[in-house]
matplotlib code that plots the C-alpha trace (Angstrom):
import matplotlib.pyplot as plt

x = [-42.2, -44.8, -47.5, -50.0, -47.9, -48.3, -46.4, -47.1, -43.3, -40.2, -38.7, -35.2, -32.8, -29.8, -27.6, -24.9, -22.4, -21.6, -17.7, -16.6, -17.9, -20.0, -18.1, -18.4, -17.8, -20.7, -22.9, -22.3, -21.9, -25.1, -26.9, -27.9, -29.2, -31.0, -32.8, -33.3, -34.5, -34.7, -37.0, -39.3, -39.4, -39.2, -40.6, -37.3, -35.6, -32.6, -30.8, -27.9, -26.4, -25.0, -24.4, -21.9, -19.6, -18.8, -17.1, -13.8, -12.3, -14.4, -15.5, -19.0, -19.5, -18.4, -20.5, -23.5, -22.4, -21.8, -24.9, -26.9, -24.8, -25.6, -29.3, -29.4, -27.5, -29.6, -32.5, -30.4, -29.5, -33.2, -34.6, -38.3, -39.7, -43.2, -41.7, -39.3, -38.4, -35.4, -34.2, -31.3, -30.5, -30.2, -33.8, -35.2, -34.6, -35.6, -32.2, -30.4, -33.3, -32.7, -29.0, -28.6, -30.8, -28.6, -25.5, -27.1, -27.7, -24.2, -20.9, -17.8, -15.6, -18.1, -17.5, -13.6, -13.5, -15.0, -12.6, -13.5, -12.9, -9.5, -8.4, -9.9, -8.5, -5.0, -5.0, -6.2, -3.5, -0.7, -1.6, -1.5, -5.1, -7.6, -10.0, -13.6, -16.1, -18.4, -16.1, -16.2, -20.1, -21.0, -22.3, -25.1, -26.1, -25.9, -28.0, -30.4, -30.8, -31.7, -33.9, -36.0, -37.9, -38.4, -36.1, -36.3, -33.2, -30.0, -28.3, -24.6, -21.2, -18.3, -16.9, -20.3, -20.9, -19.3, -21.3, -24.6, -24.1, -23.6, -26.8, -28.6, -27.2, -28.2, -31.7, -31.9, -30.3, -32.9, -35.8, -34.9, -34.2, -37.1, -39.8, -40.1, -39.6, -37.4, -37.1, -34.0, -32.8, -31.4, -28.0, -28.5, -25.8, -26.6, -26.8, -24.2, -21.6, -19.9, -16.7, -15.0, -11.0, -8.9, -7.6, -4.2, -4.3, -6.5, -6.2, -7.9, -11.6, -12.3, -13.4, -15.1, -12.2, -9.2, -6.1, -5.4, -8.2, -6.5, -7.6, -11.2, -14.1, -16.5, -20.2, -20.0, -16.6, -16.8, -16.5, -12.9, -11.8, -13.5, -11.6, -8.3, -8.6, -9.5, -6.8, -4.3, -5.3, -2.6, -2.2, -0.3, 3.0, 1.8, 0.5, -2.2, -5.7, -6.5, -9.6, -7.7, -8.5, -5.6, -2.8, -4.0, -5.8, -5.5, -7.0, -9.5, -10.7, -11.2, -13.2, -15.4, -16.2, -16.8, -19.0, -20.9, -21.7, -22.9, -24.2, -21.6, -19.4, -15.7, -14.1, -15.9, -14.8, -11.1, -11.1, -12.3, -9.3, -5.6, -4.2, -4.9, -5.3, -8.6, -9.8, -9.4, -10.9, -13.9, -14.2, -13.8, -16.5, -18.9, -18.5, -18.9, -22.5, -23.4, -22.9, -24.2, -27.9, -27.0, -24.9, -27.5, -30.2, -28.1, -27.8, -31.6, -32.2, -29.6, -31.5, -34.7, -33.7, -37.1, -38.2, -35.1, -36.2, -39.6, -38.5, -36.3, -39.2, -41.6, -39.1, -38.4, -42.1, -42.8, -39.6, -40.6, -44.0, -42.4, -39.8, -41.6, -43.9, -41.1, -38.9, -41.6, -42.2, -38.4, -38.5, -41.5, -39.6, -36.6, -38.7, -38.8, -41.9, -44.0, -44.7, -47.8]
y = [-85.5, -82.7, -82.5, -84.0, -86.7, -90.2, -93.4, -96.9, -97.8, -95.8, -94.4, -95.2, -94.3, -96.2, -95.5, -97.1, -95.4, -97.0, -96.6, -100.1, -103.6, -104.6, -107.0, -109.5, -106.6, -104.8, -107.8, -109.0, -105.2, -103.9, -105.5, -108.7, -106.7, -104.5, -107.5, -109.6, -107.0, -103.3, -103.5, -105.6, -103.5, -100.3, -98.1, -98.3, -96.7, -98.1, -95.7, -96.1, -92.8, -92.3, -88.5, -89.0, -91.1, -87.7, -86.1, -87.4, -88.1, -91.1, -93.1, -92.5, -95.9, -97.4, -95.3, -96.4, -100.1, -100.2, -98.4, -101.0, -103.7, -102.3, -102.1, -105.6, -106.9, -105.5, -107.0, -110.5, -110.3, -110.1, -106.5, -106.8, -103.8, -104.8, -104.1, -101.3, -98.4, -99.1, -96.3, -94.4, -91.0, -89.3, -90.4, -88.2, -84.3, -83.4, -84.5, -81.9, -79.3, -79.8, -80.0, -76.4, -75.3, -77.5, -75.7, -72.5, -73.4, -75.0, -73.1, -73.4, -74.5, -77.2, -78.7, -78.4, -80.3, -83.4, -86.2, -87.6, -84.3, -83.8, -87.4, -87.5, -83.8, -84.7, -87.9, -85.9, -83.3, -85.9, -87.5, -83.9, -83.8, -81.0, -81.1, -80.9, -78.5, -81.3, -83.1, -80.2, -79.7, -83.5, -83.4, -81.2, -83.4, -86.3, -84.4, -83.6, -87.2, -88.3, -84.9, -85.1, -88.1, -87.2, -90.0, -91.1, -93.3, -93.8, -97.1, -96.3, -97.6, -95.6, -94.1, -92.2, -91.0, -87.4, -86.7, -87.8, -85.3, -82.7, -83.7, -83.6, -80.1, -78.7, -79.9, -78.3, -75.1, -74.8, -75.6, -72.8, -70.3, -71.0, -73.2, -76.8, -78.6, -81.5, -84.5, -84.5, -88.2, -90.7, -92.4, -95.9, -98.6, -102.4, -104.6, -106.8, -105.2, -107.3, -105.7, -107.8, -106.8, -107.2, -110.9, -109.4, -106.4, -107.6, -104.3, -102.5, -102.8, -104.7, -102.1, -101.6, -99.7, -101.6, -101.4, -104.9, -107.6, -110.3, -109.4, -108.4, -111.0, -109.6, -110.5, -111.8, -113.6, -117.3, -119.9, -121.0, -117.0, -116.9, -120.2, -118.9, -115.6, -117.1, -119.9, -116.8, -114.8, -113.2, -115.2, -114.4, -115.2, -118.0, -121.6, -121.8, -120.2, -117.6, -115.1, -111.6, -109.0, -106.5, -109.3, -111.8, -109.8, -112.6, -115.3, -112.9, -111.9, -115.3, -116.3, -113.2, -114.4, -118.0, -117.0, -114.5, -117.0, -119.8, -117.6, -118.8, -117.4, -116.6, -117.1, -120.6, -121.3, -120.7, -123.4, -126.1, -125.5, -126.4, -125.3, -122.3, -124.7, -126.2, -122.8, -121.3, -124.2, -124.1, -120.3, -120.7, -123.0, -121.1, -117.8, -119.7, -121.2, -117.7, -116.1, -119.0, -117.9, -114.4, -115.0, -117.3, -114.8, -112.0, -114.0, -114.4, -110.6, -109.9, -111.9, -110.0, -106.3, -105.2, -106.3, -104.3, -101.3, -101.5, -101.7, -98.5, -96.6, -97.4, -96.9, -93.4, -92.4, -93.6, -91.6, -88.6, -88.6, -88.9, -86.2, -83.7, -82.1, -81.6, -80.0, -77.6, -76.6, -76.0, -73.7, -71.7, -71.7, -69.8, -67.5, -68.7, -68.3, -71.3, -72.5, -71.0]
z = [27.4, 27.3, 29.8, 27.5, 26.3, 28.2, 27.2, 28.3, 27.6, 28.3, 25.0, 24.2, 21.4, 20.2, 17.3, 15.3, 13.1, 9.7, 9.9, 9.9, 10.0, 13.0, 15.2, 17.9, 20.5, 19.0, 19.3, 23.0, 24.4, 22.6, 19.8, 21.4, 24.4, 22.0, 20.3, 23.4, 26.0, 24.8, 22.0, 24.0, 27.4, 25.8, 22.8, 21.1, 18.1, 16.6, 14.1, 11.6, 12.1, 8.8, 8.9, 11.8, 9.4, 7.5, 10.1, 8.8, 5.2, 3.8, 0.9, -0.3, -1.8, 1.5, 3.8, 1.7, 1.6, 5.6, 6.0, 4.3, 6.1, 9.4, 8.7, 7.7, 10.5, 12.9, 11.4, 11.4, 15.1, 15.8, 15.8, 14.7, 13.0, 14.4, 17.9, 17.1, 14.7, 12.6, 10.1, 8.6, 10.1, 7.0, 5.9, 8.7, 8.1, 11.8, 12.8, 11.0, 11.4, 15.4, 15.0, 14.1, 17.3, 19.4, 17.8, 18.6, 22.3, 22.8, 23.5, 21.7, 24.6, 25.6, 21.8, 22.1, 25.3, 23.9, 24.0, 20.8, 19.0, 20.5, 19.8, 16.1, 15.3, 16.5, 14.5, 11.5, 12.0, 12.4, 9.1, 7.7, 6.8, 7.6, 10.6, 9.4, 11.3, 11.8, 13.8, 16.1, 16.1, 15.8, 19.6, 18.6, 15.9, 18.5, 20.7, 18.2, 17.4, 21.0, 21.9, 18.7, 20.1, 23.6, 24.4, 28.2, 28.4, 26.2, 26.9, 26.8, 27.4, 28.8, 25.6, 25.1, 28.6, 28.0, 24.8, 26.5, 29.5, 27.1, 25.5, 28.9, 29.5, 26.2, 26.9, 30.2, 28.9, 26.0, 28.2, 30.7, 27.7, 25.6, 27.6, 28.2, 25.0, 25.7, 27.8, 29.8, 28.9, 31.6, 30.8, 31.7, 31.8, 31.3, 34.7, 33.2, 30.7, 28.3, 27.0, 24.3, 23.9, 20.8, 20.6, 19.4, 22.0, 25.0, 26.7, 24.0, 23.0, 19.8, 17.4, 14.1, 12.5, 14.1, 11.9, 12.2, 11.4, 13.1, 16.3, 15.5, 14.9, 12.5, 12.5, 8.9, 9.1, 8.1, 10.4, 9.7, 9.7, 13.4, 14.4, 13.1, 14.9, 18.4, 18.1, 17.3, 20.0, 22.3, 25.6, 29.0, 30.3, 32.7, 31.4, 34.0, 33.3, 35.8, 35.5, 36.2, 33.9, 35.1, 35.5, 32.8, 30.1, 27.5, 29.4, 30.8, 27.4, 26.2, 29.3, 29.2, 25.3, 26.3, 29.2, 27.3, 24.5, 26.8, 29.9, 32.3, 34.8, 33.7, 37.1, 37.4, 33.8, 34.3, 36.7, 34.0, 31.9, 32.4, 28.9, 26.4, 23.5, 25.0, 26.1, 22.7, 20.9, 23.0, 22.7, 19.0, 18.7, 21.0, 18.7, 15.6, 16.9, 18.3, 15.0, 12.7, 12.8, 12.4, 9.2, 7.9, 8.5, 7.0, 3.8, 3.6, 4.0, 1.2, -1.1, -0.2, -0.7, -1.2, 2.3, 3.8, 1.7, 3.1, 6.7, 6.1, 4.3, 7.3, 10.0, 8.4, 8.3, 11.9, 13.0, 11.3, 12.8, 16.4, 15.7, 13.8, 16.4, 18.9, 16.4, 15.1, 18.6, 19.2, 16.1, 17.4, 21.0, 19.5, 17.6, 13.9, 11.8, 11.5, 7.7, 6.6]

ax = plt.figure().add_subplot(projection="3d")
ax.plot(x, y, z, "-o")
ax.set_aspect("equal")
plt.show()
């Protein structure tokens, strides 16, 4: 923050990419913490980063639909617009304004070292497709997302650590070249991390765009669909229930989910079961009850689109007010003429 800027609360920025339907893994791993903790302890910005969905081939109608759904679900899980700022990335022009300056600050080899670029580019080429330039430069936009707001902390999981280290480096480099402009954000990790694995492949994380939906519980799945997926979860060779993430990943995943739903300890829960059938049944019911209020609130919000629109308008206006002074300062710092 600038020397004149003083805050009562730490400022945090969190984003969700609308490339797939949000899952139980998203909820237990991040969204629940955003609603229960982060929006209360910090000056929090929550953003649907729709521009990041354009780095690969996409269906425009699907991006719009998933962006709207993501906003509605963020409200449904408990984000309160009176306590936080909720908005869509493309509604705030400062993100793209600053992204170009970040591209001018970054080096080509830094971008090409990003694991996500290498993995996604290899996947696109394997399918015979072209690799969009935006896939290479997306870390510059991600840095702009964070730095525009003077973000103090960014809560992350392991998959984002590399990109956020680059964000920190770009902030430091820009400040050295052009004068102190950006807060160098801290990367923070939750004290208790819940990592939900795919029910059909318990060594892989439950993702938003997994090819097989049978292993993924979506937040908007009907109760019977949730029960079917959990009851069909892959289990381990042994019949006894043991909490061992490395040796017994199927049982460990179910125990982790059950513990996260009820606040228990997975190792202690393991001793309460002598069959997978009973463990799966209790886990399925716990997930159904956990998601029931989210689905009900989502339905209410879908029926009131005017309210969601007003949240997005107010959120974008608030976000612009926070970002514009810092982005304008960055433009002046690099030598661009101010608007007369």
